[in-house]
N, C-alpha and C positions, 0 to 999 in steps of 0.2 A: 642327269635326271631335272626335270623342267616341269615345273608347274603349268595348271592352267591360267589362262590369259585373264589379269585382273587392271583395273580401271586403279590408278594413284590418285586417293581421292585425298591423303593426309600430306602433314609435313614432313614425316618421319616415319620409316621403316623400324621397328627394334625386333632384335632377336638375339639367339643364343647360338654362340658359334666355339669349334673347339677341332680339336686334333692337329693335324700336320701345318707349319709353317712354312709351303710349297707358294707364296704370291705368284699370281698372273704377270705375265713376264712380254710388253710389246715385241709384235714377231715373231710370235712361238706359232706352231700349228699342233693341234691335235693328235695321238696318234705317232703314226709311224708310216704314215701313207707318201712314200716317195714323191718327190716332184716329176710334173711329166716329164716325157722325155726318152730319149732312145738307151736300153740298157747295155752298160757296154758290155762286151764279153759274156753274153749270156749270160748275167750274174755269178756265183759261184753254185747254183742249184744242180748239177752234171753228174755222172758216176767218174769214176776215176781220179786222176790227181793233177793240180797245175801245170805240171815239167808236158804231161801228156796233152791239155789243150795249148800248148806252145807260152807260158810262162818261163822264165831263166829263174832258175833257182842256185846260191850258191850258200857256201859256208851249210850251217848243221840244218837248211831247211830241204839240204839235196836229199833227206832225208824221205819226201815225197809226203808228207801227213798230212799235205792240205790240199781242199777245202775241208776243213770242219763241222762238226755238227754242235760241239761245244764252244761251249764261254762267247761274252758278248749280251746283255742281255738287252733287248730288243732289235735280236738282228732277226732280219727277215731269211728266214732258211739257213743252209750255209752262208760260210763266213770264210775269211783268212784271218786266224791266228797263231800271230808269232808265237804263243804260249805250248800252244798244242805242235807247232809244226817243228819240231826235232825232240831229240831226246832228253835238253836239257832245262825245260819251262822256260822260267824265265833270266836264263843264260843262254837262251840260243841265240846267237846271233849270224850277221849274214844277211843279204839282201833277196826280194822278189821282184820280180819285172815283167813286166806285162807287153804280149805281144804289141805290136805298134797298131794302132788305129788314126783317123784325119781324124781332126777339132773343126767337126762340121757345125756346132752351135756356139751358143757363148757361156754355158754355164756347165759344170761340173760339181753337180751332189756326190755323196756319199754319206753312210753312216763308219763316224771312226769313233772306238774305243781303245783303251788301255791305258797306257803310260805316259806320265811329260816332261817332258825332256826338252832343256832350249838349248842345246848345244849340238842339236844338229845328230844326236845316236840313236833318234828313236822317233823315226819322221814318215810318211805319208809322200811325195813328192809327183808333181808333174814334168816328165823332161820332153823337152822340145829341143831337139838338135842335141839330142845327147846330155844337157843343159839343163840342172834345176832351175823352174821358172816360179812355180808355186811348192809350199811346202806346210804340213800342218801337223800338229804332236797330239797326242792325247790328253785327258785333262786327269788322268788318275784313278780312272771310275771304270767300272766293269759296267756301268751303262753304255750304249752306243748312241751318240747321236746326231743329229744330222750336221753337215757341214758343207762350207761351199765355195769354189772358186771362179771369178770371171777369166773368162778365156779367150772373150773375144779379141782381143787383141791379137791371138795366134791363129785368128781364123784360115779355115783351110791351109791348117801346117797337120804335121807328120810328130805323133807323139805316143808318150807311153806313162806308165803307171809304173813307180817303183814305190816300193818298200824296205826301208833300211831301218835294221834291228842291231844297230851295235852296241844295246845297253845292257847291263845285267843288275841283277841287284832283283828287289820291290818293284811292283811298276814296269820291268823289262822287257815288255811287251806291246803288243799294238792290236787291236781285231780292228777287220775293215769287209763291209758289206756294203751290196747295190750300188751302184756307180753309174750315176744316170746323166749323160750329154742332152742338157734341153736348153732352151730360150728362158723359164723362169730358174731364180736364185731356189738353193733349197733352203729351207724355214728351219729350226732349228726344233725338238721337240717339247711341248710343253710337258713338265714336270708340278704344274701346278695344282692344289689342291686347293678350292675357291668356290664361295658364295656369292652371286653375280645377281645384279639386276639387270634385265634385257631389256629396253626398248629401242622397237624398232630393228631387232638384228645387233642390235649393238650392247656390250657390258658397259653400263654408264656406272654403274658403282661395282665394287668388287671387296670383298674380305676373305682372308684367309686364318688356320688357325695358328697358334702359338706352340704347339708342339707339347701338347695339354690335353689331358681326357677330361678336365674340367672345362666346361662348359661358359662361358661369361657370356656378358649382353653384347653387342654391338646394336652401331645405331647409322642411320645413313638419312642425313638430309636429302630429300626427294622432291622439295616444294619448286623444283624449276620443271619435275616433269609432272605436275597436278594435271588430271583430266586425260593424261597419256595411257595407254594400253601396253600393260608391262607383265612380265614373267621372272621368277627365280629360278635359276639355272644352276647346278650343284654340277660342280666340274670335278675328278679326279683323276690324273693323270699318272698317278707315281706310285710307284713298287718297291718305294726303299724304306728308308726307316723312315717312320711318322707321315705313313704314304694313304692317308685318310682324312674324310673329312668329316665335322660331325655339324648338326645344325637341326632347331628345335625353335618353336613359338615364333613364330611369325607374326607381328603385330602392328598394322596401321593406327600412327597416333599423333596428336598435338606437341607431345612433345618428346624429345629426346630422352631414352631411357635411360644413359647415363645421367643425365641431369637431375634423375631423382637423389644420386647421389652427392654432398657436398667433399667434393675431390679437397684434399690436402693439396693438391698442386696439380693443375689441368696442360700443367708442357707435357711434350713428351718424354723429358729424360730426369725426374728426380723416383728415385729407386730407394727400397730399400734402406729409408730413416730411420734411423735410433735416437731415444729422444735419452736426456739425462736429468737427474730432478735436483734440485739445490745444487748447481753447480756454475754459480754459486748464489747465493743470497737469495737461496726458494726460486730460483727462476727455473724455466725448463727449455733448454737451449735442447737443438733436433739438426741432427747431421743426416744429412740422405746424399746418396751417389747419383752423378748425371751421367743414365746412360741408358740405355733400351732393348730388351733382349733380341727383339725384334730385328735388330743392326748391329748388335753391340759387338759380334766378330769382325766384322766388317769396317768398319768404321776407318779413316787413312791416316793412322796413328799409328806409326809404326812399335812406338815405346811404351805406348799406354794404352790404355782403354777406359774413357769417361776419365771424371775427374771428380772430387767431391765438390758440392754446393757450399757456400756459404754457409758457417753456423749459426740459426736462426732461434732467436727467443719468442716460446709460443704461451699464447695467450686468451685465455675463453674474455669473449665479450658479448652483450644483448645487442641486438638488432630488429629492424623491423618487422626480421622476419625469423626471429628468435636465436637462440644463440648462437654463437659462432667463435672459430679459432680467427685470431689475428697473427699473422708471422712477422717478424720485422727480425732485419741483421742485426748482430751482435752489438755492442756498443764499441768494443773495443775494435771497430771496422775502424773509428772514427781516428783512429790511430795513425793510418797507411794514409789518410789524405796529404795528395799536397795544393793545401787551400791558396796559398801564393800565386799556385799559377787556373787557377780556380780562374771558370768565364760566368760570367752574369749574363743574361738578354733582359734588356725592357721588354716592358709589354708591347703585343702588337699584333696585326691580324698575319694569317698565314692565309697568304692566295693561292686559289689551284694551282698543283703543281709539286715540286720539291726546289727546298732555298736551301743552299747548304751553309751552316755553322761556322763562323770565323776561329775553330777550336779543332783539331783531329787528336785524335786519341783510341789504342786497343784495348786501354787497362783504365774505365773513368767509371764514378758515378755520377747518374743524371737524374734532378730531381727536377721536372714539370706541372706545370698544370694547364690544361685546356679547357676552355669552354666551346663547344660546336660549332655555334655559330649555323651555318648554310650547308657545314659540310656532311659529307653522306659518311665521308672516313678521314683523319684523322690523325698524326702523332708523327713518331721517330721514325730515322732511319739509320742503323749505326753500323760501322764494320763495312763501310762501302767504299768501291773504287771509281764510281764513275757509271758503271753498266752493274754491279752488284753489289745489292745491301742485305741486310736483317732488318726487316720490317718490326715495328713495335707500333699498332695502333688499336684506333675504336673504330667501329662499325656503327652509327649512331641510330640505323632503321631496326637491327635486333636487339642494338644496347651490348654488344659484347666486346671484349679486350681481347687483343689476340699477337700472335708476332708468328708473322708468313717470311718461311725461311728456306722458298722454292727459287729464289732468285738469292741465295746465301753464299755461293762460291761453289764449293765440292759437295755438291747437295745430289749426285749421279750413282755413288758408289750404292746405293740399297734403293731399291724401291719403292720401302716404306718410310726411308727419311724424309723426302721434300713433303712437304707439311703448312696446315695453318691450322694453328692451334689456339683456341679459342675460351673465354668463360665470360658467362652473363655476369655483367656489373653495372650496379645502378650510379648514376650520377649523383653526387650529394650537392644540394643549391648549384643543379647545375652547370658544375665541372667534375671535369677526371683528373684525381692525382696519382702522377705514378714516379714511381725510384724504382732505377734500373741501372744494375751492376751488369757491367760489359768488362768481360774477359778475352782474350784473343780467341777464345775458342767456345764460348757460351755466352747466354743471356738471361737474369733470373730479374722479372718483371713482379714488383709488388704494386698493385692497385688500391686505390682507397684507401693507404695507411694499413695495408697489408691485409686486408678483406680478401683480396683473390691474390692467386699465385701462379705464375708459368713460368717453368724452366725448361729452355732448352741447348743442346750444344749446336754450334754452328763452326762450318770448317770455311772462314774466308780465302780469297787471295794473300798470299804473301802482302803485304805493306798496305792491308784496307784499311785505313783506318780515320774514314770518313764521318762525319757525324751532319745529318740535316734533320730539317722539322717537313711535313708534309701536309696537304689540303686536298681530297675528291670530291668533287661533284657540288663544290662551294665554297666558302671562307671560312675558317677555322678561325680562332681567337687563343694567342700563347699568352696567358697571366702571367705566368713565371717559367722560369728556367736557368737553371747552375746547371756546368758539366763542370767535377772536380776530379782530376787526373789523381791516380792512388796508386802509392808507392809498391814493391813486393813488400808480400812479408816474409820477413825472416825469421827461422826456426832455428 
């Protein structure tokens, strides 16, 4: 569904969204439209059996039950299904081999579903000279999706398709359909449920749901598109669980709807916090979990999913904007400091660019104070290795503190993970004060004595431990800096 065109006139578009969490993925195409090209074997939509059409069948598939009209969501008409192709369902075993054909183009695209086995017992193969030169298995899903083989190096040679099913047990089958020989690669079928801002035919902002019927406020910063014609496009390419999207109340605004709330933590990874009263001495101590349900099941951590944030003491204070909560890490953390190995820098200008500090570490406390000078942005880089780092900075124009983890190491495991998370922070007497706790897979930022916090997971490369200061668009001033290594907490 697509809205009528409108002109972007405000900095933000705020709206409510809910429904399924299926984000837009790059390189996908909507629907089941096949790539252009020659449909091998005239497809599978013909009367009779595969053997009658010249296919060779062995094992349980000699029962001649293919092509099938069932199994394999998103199939285009009839398909080969090794579950239906014999009397034993998932325990059917054997091979199904096509007639010979010439490779007269560069790509073979096809729809594939069914089980995933990486030991060669369940796969579709391209045979050239009787030898498998390409192979693909399923993904433990009944949904069929487009796969592609680049076959350009075998141009002009004779080939066959062979389906190998020696797998038994759950997901011991494959479904195959619509093999196309053509010049363009097949693109994976989109399964997104998204709300998109379209400018010049391109999706420039996109949002998905959170697997919830509750509609939550979302906000797009669209300031760069002011004056442009745009539309809102709702896309639903999903028939499975949470295969829908909800959207309501699109409002153009000068402020982000999210910032009408004073968030406890403005990072992506501070969740399910609990607090303890009088623990001890009348203090309110809070403990949160560093993770996010958008990608919590995908983090590249084989034996754990997120970690606990450092315990924080929470207090109420009065500011010029009214009462606010401030947070500071509990004083017991001082017992972990290796003060003898601390590094302290003298006040100095920070020229445009990045300057490495003469200390490294991946478990440290950093206390810094900056003046912006002429810089457009300034701050710290941690967990670096020369090409990647996690960037903690301040943008002077909008007055926002940020964590940029878009180049922090392994950030490609989920499309929702790479992010720049920020919080409005006012300078105090023209200065920004930062306390930063760095662990091997996390950063916790406390700005202006804990008036604003940002907490994010990061997954740097092994050995990434460099620390640096940076400035962009001008020269900033480093007023003070102390880096203190932290010892392990012994339980």
